[in-house]
C-alpha positions in Angstrom: -34.7 28.3 -42.9 -33.7 26.0 -40.0 -36.3 23.9 -38.2 -37.0 25.0 -34.6 -36.2 21.5 -33.1 -32.5 21.8 -34.3 -32.1 24.9 -32.2 -33.4 23.1 -29.1 -31.8 19.7 -29.8 -28.2 20.8 -29.9 -28.2 22.2 -26.3 -30.0 19.1 -25.0 -27.5 16.8 -26.8 -24.6 18.7 -25.4 -26.0 18.6 -21.8 -26.6 14.8 -22.2 -23.0 14.4 -23.2 -21.8 16.4 -20.2 -23.9 14.2 -17.9 -22.5 11.0 -19.4 -19.0 12.1 -18.3 -20.0 12.0 -14.7 -19.7 14.6 -12.0 -17.1 17.3 -12.6 -13.7 16.7 -11.1 -12.6 18.6 -8.0 -10.3 21.5 -8.6 -6.7 20.6 -7.9 -6.7 22.8 -4.8 -9.6 20.7 -3.3 -8.1 17.2 -4.1 -6.8 15.5 -1.0 -3.1 14.7 -1.0 -2.1 11.1 -1.5 -1.3 9.0 1.5 2.4 8.7 2.3 3.7 5.2 2.9 6.3 2.6 2.4 6.6 -1.1 1.9 9.1 -2.5 4.3 10.9 -5.8 4.0 12.9 -6.6 7.1 14.9 -9.3 8.7 12.8 -9.3 11.9 9.8 -7.8 13.5 12.2 -5.9 15.9 13.8 -4.2 12.9 10.3 -2.9 11.8 9.8 -1.5 15.3 13.3 0.1 15.3 12.6 1.6 11.9 9.5 3.3 13.2 11.4 4.8 16.1 14.1 6.3 13.8 13.8 9.9 12.7 12.1 10.1 9.3 15.1 11.6 7.6 17.3 8.6 8.7 14.9 5.8 7.8 16.2 5.0 4.3 18.9 2.4 4.5 18.0 1.4 8.0 20.0 -1.6 9.2 18.0 -4.9 8.7 15.9 -3.7 5.8 16.2 -6.1 2.9 16.4 -5.8 -0.8 17.7 -9.3 -1.4 17.0 -12.5 0.4 18.8 -15.8 0.4 17.9 -19.5 0.8 16.5 -20.1 4.3 16.2 -16.4 5.3 12.9 -15.1 6.6 11.6 -11.7 5.4 8.9 -9.8 7.1 6.8 -7.5 4.8 4.7 -4.7 6.1 2.8 -1.8 4.5 3.2 1.4 6.5 1.4 4.7 6.3 3.9 7.4 7.4 1.6 10.5 7.7 -1.4 9.3 9.6 -3.1 11.9 11.8 -6.3 10.8 13.6 -9.5 12.7 12.9 -11.4 11.4 15.9 -14.1 9.8 13.7 -15.3 6.3 14.4 -14.4 5.0 10.9 -10.9 6.6 10.9 -9.1 3.7 9.1 -6.7 2.8 6.4 -7.6 -0.3 4.3 -6.2 -1.9 1.3 -4.5 -5.0 -0.2 -1.0 -6.4 -0.2 0.2 -8.6 -3.1 3.2 -10.7 -3.8 4.0 -11.3 -7.5 6.4 -13.9 -8.7 9.2 -13.4 -11.2 6.8 -14.2 -14.0 4.4 -11.4 -12.8 1.7 -13.7 -11.6 0.1 -13.0 -8.2 1.2 -15.6 -5.7 -0.6 -14.2 -2.7 -3.1 -11.4 -1.8 -3.9 -10.2 1.7 -6.5 -7.7 2.8 -4.8 -5.3 5.2 -6.0 -2.5 7.5 -5.4 -0.5 10.6 -7.2 2.2 12.6 -6.2 5.2 14.7 -5.9 3.0 17.8 -3.1 1.1 16.1 -0.7 4.1 15.8 2.8 3.4 17.1 3.1 5.3 20.4 6.8 5.9 19.8 6.4 7.1 16.2 3.8 9.8 15.6 2.1 9.3 12.2 3.4 5.7 11.7 0.6 3.2 11.1 1.6 -0.5 10.4 -1.2 -2.2 8.4 -2.0 -5.8 9.4 -1.5 -8.5 8.6 1.7 -8.5 6.8 3.5 -11.2 4.8 6.1 -13.4 6.4 8.2 -15.1 3.7 10.7 -17.9 3.9 12.7 -18.8 0.8 13.7 -22.4 -0.2 15.2 -24.1 -3.2 11.8 -25.2 -4.6 10.9 -21.6 -5.5 12.0 -19.6 -8.5 15.1 -17.4 -8.3 14.5 -13.8 -9.6 12.8 -10.6 -8.8 9.6 -10.8 -6.9 7.4 -7.6 -6.6 5.4 -6.6 -3.5 2.5 -4.2 -4.1 0.1 -2.4 -1.8 -3.0 -0.4 -2.7 -4.0 1.7 0.4 -6.8 4.1 0.9 -8.2 6.4 3.6 -11.4 8.0 2.4 -10.5 9.9 -0.8 -6.7 9.7 -0.1 -4.9 6.7 -1.6 -1.5 5.4 -2.6 -0.1 2.5 -4.6 3.3 1.2 -3.3 5.6 -1.1 -5.2 8.9 -2.7 -4.0 11.1 -5.3 -5.7 12.6 -8.1 -3.7 15.5 -10.0 -5.3 15.4 -13.7 -4.4 18.6 -15.6 -4.7 17.2 -19.0 -3.8 13.3 -19.0 -4.0 10.3 -18.5 -1.5 7.0 -19.6 0.2 4.2 -17.8 2.0 3.9 -18.3 5.8 1.1 -16.9 7.9 2.2 -14.1 10.2 3.6 -15.2 13.5 1.0 -14.9 16.4 1.9 -12.0 18.6 4.6 -10.8 16.3 5.5 -7.1 16.3 4.1 -4.9 13.5 
């Protein structure tokens, strides 16, 4: 004969284990889609603006976007959300962080970034440049190799992690964004 407490204890134990796992996950149909975005590295702020005005299908390989930089060359780095539709709510924002990692994987610089519905590019529906960006200038005192730019962006429950390598032929240093610069 089994003691009566064993019959009651097992369901209580199972429900305690279920509670420890946290709230149930949303069904896949109810999960918000991830944000769509890109990390852009350009030769000028004007290139960034021109990219945003280009048809989405023609943006890859846009002139002035950089994959490699040389000694003395400026690079303008921006995180961009490409599918932003305003909701009309007061807290309608995208926030996140932008990081630059050196060839050894160490974080060289982190910047908190953000933008709101009022920052949408008028000439490019859905394009939202997060600010500030990183303006980089490379010199011989820095390490040659592949640097990695990372961004973690979120808008409510929607989020995306972006990563982009940048080959440096002659090194680099962080500069604050130029005052009044385009996106």
